[in-house]
C-alpha positions in Angstrom: 142.8 144.0 62.8 139.2 144.1 63.9 136.2 145.9 62.2 132.7 145.9 63.5 129.6 146.4 61.5 126.1 146.9 63.0 123.1 145.5 61.1 119.5 145.0 62.0 118.0 141.6 61.7 114.6 140.7 63.1 114.5 143.7 65.3 117.8 142.8 67.0 121.4 144.0 66.5 123.6 141.6 64.6 127.3 142.0 65.3 129.6 141.1 62.4 133.2 140.9 63.3 136.0 140.7 60.7 139.2 139.3 62.0 142.5 139.1 60.3 143.8 135.6 59.5 147.4 135.6 60.7 149.5 133.2 58.7 153.0 132.0 59.6 153.7 131.4 55.9 153.7 134.2 53.3 152.3 131.7 50.8 149.1 131.4 52.8 146.2 132.2 50.3 143.8 133.1 53.1 143.5 136.7 54.1 141.0 138.6 56.2 138.1 136.0 56.3 134.8 137.5 57.6 133.5 135.8 60.7 129.8 136.1 61.4 127.8 134.7 64.3 125.1 132.9 62.3 123.4 131.1 65.2 123.0 133.7 67.9 121.9 131.5 70.8 123.9 131.0 73.9 124.6 127.3 73.7 126.0 125.8 76.8 128.5 123.5 74.9 127.8 123.5 71.1 129.9 120.8 69.5 130.3 118.3 66.6 129.0 120.4 63.7 128.3 118.5 60.4 126.9 119.9 57.2 123.8 117.9 56.0 124.1 118.2 52.2 120.7 116.8 51.3 118.9 119.2 53.6 121.2 122.1 53.2 121.5 122.6 56.9 124.0 122.4 59.8 123.5 119.7 62.4 125.3 119.9 65.8 124.8 119.1 69.5 124.7 121.0 72.7 126.3 118.6 75.0 125.3 120.0 78.4 121.8 121.0 77.2 121.4 117.3 76.1 120.1 118.3 72.7 120.7 117.6 69.0 120.2 120.7 66.9 119.5 121.5 63.2 120.0 125.0 61.8 118.4 126.1 58.5 120.5 128.9 56.9 117.5 130.1 54.9 114.9 130.4 57.6 117.6 131.0 60.3 115.5 128.6 62.5 117.1 126.2 65.0 115.2 123.0 65.8 116.2 120.8 68.7 115.5 117.3 70.0 116.2 116.7 73.7 117.7 113.5 75.0 117.9 112.1 78.5 121.7 112.2 78.8 124.5 114.4 77.6 124.9 113.9 73.9 128.5 114.0 72.8 128.1 113.8 69.0 125.8 113.2 66.1 126.4 111.7 62.6 124.3 111.5 59.4 122.5 108.2 58.5 119.8 109.0 56.0 117.3 111.9 55.6 115.6 112.4 59.0 117.7 109.8 60.8 120.9 110.3 62.7 123.3 108.3 64.9 123.8 109.8 68.3 126.2 109.0 71.1 124.6 109.9 74.4 125.8 109.0 77.9 127.7 105.8 77.1 125.1 104.6 74.6 124.9 104.6 70.8 121.6 104.9 69.1 119.5 106.0 66.1 117.5 109.2 66.4 114.4 109.5 64.2 113.9 113.2 63.9 110.2 112.9 62.9 109.2 110.9 66.0 112.0 112.3 68.3 112.6 108.7 69.4 115.9 106.9 69.8 116.5 103.2 69.2 119.5 102.3 71.3 122.0 100.0 69.8 124.9 99.6 72.2 125.9 100.4 75.8 129.6 100.8 76.4 132.0 101.5 79.3 129.6 99.8 81.7 132.4 99.5 84.3 133.0 103.3 84.2 129.8 105.0 85.5 131.3 108.5 85.3 132.2 108.2 81.6 130.2 109.6 78.6 130.7 109.8 74.9 132.4 112.8 73.5 133.3 113.5 69.8 132.6 111.2 66.9 132.5 111.1 63.1 131.8 108.7 60.2 134.8 107.0 58.6 135.2 106.7 54.8 133.6 103.2 54.9 130.5 104.3 56.8 131.5 103.2 60.3 130.7 105.5 63.2 133.8 106.2 65.3 133.4 107.9 68.7 135.3 108.2 71.9 134.3 108.1 75.6 135.8 110.4 78.3 135.4 110.8 82.1 133.3 113.6 83.5 135.4 116.1 85.5 135.7 115.4 89.2 136.1 119.2 89.8 136.3 122.1 87.3 139.1 121.4 85.0 140.1 118.1 86.7 139.7 114.7 84.9 140.9 111.3 85.9 143.5 110.2 83.4 143.5 107.2 81.1 139.7 106.6 81.4 138.8 107.2 77.7 138.4 104.7 74.8 137.7 105.0 71.1 135.1 102.7 69.5 133.7 102.0 66.1 130.1 100.9 65.3 129.9 98.6 62.3 127.2 97.8 59.8 126.3 94.6 61.6 125.9 96.6 64.9 129.1 95.1 66.3 131.2 97.5 68.3 135.0 97.4 68.3 137.3 99.2 70.8 140.4 100.4 69.0 142.1 102.6 71.6 142.0 102.7 75.4 143.6 104.5 78.3 143.0 107.8 76.6 142.6 111.1 78.4 139.8 113.0 76.6 139.3 111.6 73.1 138.2 114.4 70.9 138.4 115.8 67.3 138.9 113.2 64.6 139.0 112.9 60.8 140.8 111.2 58.0 143.3 112.2 55.3 141.9 112.7 51.8 143.4 109.3 50.7 141.8 107.7 53.8 145.1 106.1 54.9 145.7 108.3 57.9 143.5 108.8 60.9 143.9 112.0 63.0 142.8 112.1 66.6 143.0 114.6 69.5 143.6 113.8 73.1 142.7 117.0 74.8 144.0 116.0 78.2 147.4 115.3 76.6 147.2 118.6 74.6 148.1 116.7 71.5 147.0 115.7 68.0 148.1 112.3 66.9 148.2 110.5 63.5 147.7 106.8 62.9 147.8 104.4 60.0 144.2 103.5 59.0 142.9 100.4 57.3 139.7 101.6 55.6 138.7 98.0 54.9 138.7 96.8 58.5 138.7 100.1 60.4 142.0 99.1 62.1 144.0 101.9 63.8 147.7 101.4 64.5 151.2 103.1 64.5 150.4 106.2 66.6 152.7 109.2 66.3 152.6 112.7 67.6 151.6 115.3 65.0 151.3 118.4 67.2 151.4 119.3 70.9 150.1 122.6 72.4 151.5 124.2 75.4 148.9 124.5 78.2 148.8 128.3 77.9 147.8 127.8 74.2 144.4 126.2 75.2 143.3 122.6 74.7 142.9 121.1 71.2 139.2 120.1 70.7 137.4 119.3 67.5 139.0 119.3 64.1 138.4 118.8 60.4 140.5 118.2 57.3 140.5 120.3 54.0 141.2 119.2 50.4 144.9 120.0 50.8 145.0 117.4 53.6 145.8 120.0 56.3 144.0 120.0 59.7 141.9 122.8 61.2 141.9 122.4 65.0 139.6 124.3 67.4 141.5 125.4 70.6 139.1 125.7 73.5 140.0 128.5 76.0 142.3 130.0 73.4 139.7 131.6 71.1 141.3 130.3 67.9 141.3 127.7 65.2 144.7 126.7 64.0 145.7 125.1 60.7 148.3 122.3 60.8 150.5 120.8 58.2 150.4 117.0 58.8 153.7 116.4 56.9 155.8 118.8 59.0 153.8 119.1 62.2 153.9 122.8 61.9 151.2 125.5 62.4 150.4 127.2 59.1 148.1 129.9 60.3 145.7 131.0 63.0 142.1 132.2 62.8 141.3 134.3 65.9 137.7 134.1 67.0 135.6 136.6 69.0 135.0 134.1 71.8 137.4 132.1 74.0 135.6 128.7 74.3 136.0 127.5 70.7 135.0 123.9 70.5 134.9 122.4 67.0 134.7 123.2 63.2 133.6 121.8 59.9 133.3 123.0 56.3 129.8 123.4 54.8 127.5 125.5 52.6 126.5 124.7 49.0 130.1 124.4 47.8 131.7 123.6 51.2 133.6 127.0 51.1 132.3 128.1 54.5 134.0 127.2 57.8 131.5 126.7 60.7 132.9 127.0 64.2 131.0 126.1 67.4 131.6 127.6 70.8 130.5 127.2 74.5 129.2 129.5 77.2 129.6 127.0 80.1 132.8 127.5 82.0 132.8 131.3 81.8 132.2 133.5 84.8 129.4 136.1 84.8 132.2 138.7 84.2 133.6 136.8 81.3 130.1 136.4 79.8 129.7 140.1 79.9 133.0 140.5 78.0 132.0 137.8 75.5 128.3 138.4 74.6 128.7 135.9 71.7 129.9 133.0 73.8 128.0 129.9 72.8 127.1 131.1 69.4 127.9 129.3 66.1 130.1 131.2 63.7 130.6 131.1 59.9 133.7 132.2 58.1 133.1 132.9 54.4 136.6 134.1 53.6 138.4 130.8 53.7 139.8 130.0 50.2 137.2 127.9 48.3 140.0 125.8 46.8 140.7 124.5 50.3 137.1 123.8 51.2 136.4 120.2 52.2 133.4 118.3 53.4 134.7 116.6 56.5 132.5 113.6 55.5 134.2 113.9 52.1 134.5 112.0 48.8 133.6 108.3 49.2 135.9 105.5 48.0 134.9 103.4 45.0 131.4 102.1 45.3 132.8 98.6 44.8 134.5 98.7 48.2 132.7 96.6 50.8 130.1 98.4 52.9 130.4 101.7 51.0 127.6 103.5 49.3 127.4 106.9 47.6 125.3 109.8 48.8 126.6 113.0 47.3 129.8 114.1 49.1 128.5 113.0 52.5 129.7 110.1 54.6 126.7 108.5 56.2 126.6 105.7 58.8 126.2 102.3 57.0 124.0 100.0 59.1 122.3 96.8 58.2 118.7 97.8 57.9 117.5 94.2 58.3 118.8 94.3 61.9 116.4 97.2 62.6 113.4 94.9 62.1 114.7 91.9 64.2 
């Protein structure tokens, strides 16, 4: 069921669309969440949203525009820093500092100076690769994957992707290789399971995760989409341990049960190119969903005037809300520090002055 409400904001019309959440289980506590386009800019490929708790703002990237963006929900202002190559993902480090994966390089972005200190250059033997999605693990490592650029619209060379982790001493470890398109990733609430999307394989996989070493092993298929159901893209995990997966070209976010590998419910979005999602807001009860305008024809863009916008759903049950950079482990664990509920990249500061 769809309801539209017209409101005026800053002289322009704001379209609020309320979509029904269709659950496959009658026990689903989520009903009729309201979905609002909160960032009404036509991003080419908005991705990798992360809530920055200390600043109370949403950080994300526009891959094809080569920008890292910050949105203030109070002022409604979007700030952006441009990089020289496509930027696949961003992660929190400390106030005003972020880790970015751009091209096939990892670096530290200082927001105040808009300068990047590059730390590592990967996939040197694959000039057509670039970094895609990434996230901070429970111990403060930055984990991100590389993928091939398409050789034609919708055509990618298979088995070119890898998954890397950046450690506190600046060492980089490659954990997985011969992947299609490494994409959405997150960890279970107990940090023992790592979830990862391979978009080219249309699948979500689970792995055993060693939080002390960052080791990833024992892959198993959690969920596979049919090609007509869209590609799985970004994902996040809630406090119940279930996965929320954005399905690009399908216009939806699906919620998966990791124990049974079944779909629990579907959130239908007002745009087709849905790219990623995260929980945020003061109590992490809001689900933020990014989207893309690139890849749509002029006719499709006319039918989807909100393509490329960033959406917020305020109707998801607060009991399920989860910061995707969620509760830290005990402070006594090696390499782990506390900063609110946020995971931040843990790097050896002394190395920065070498």
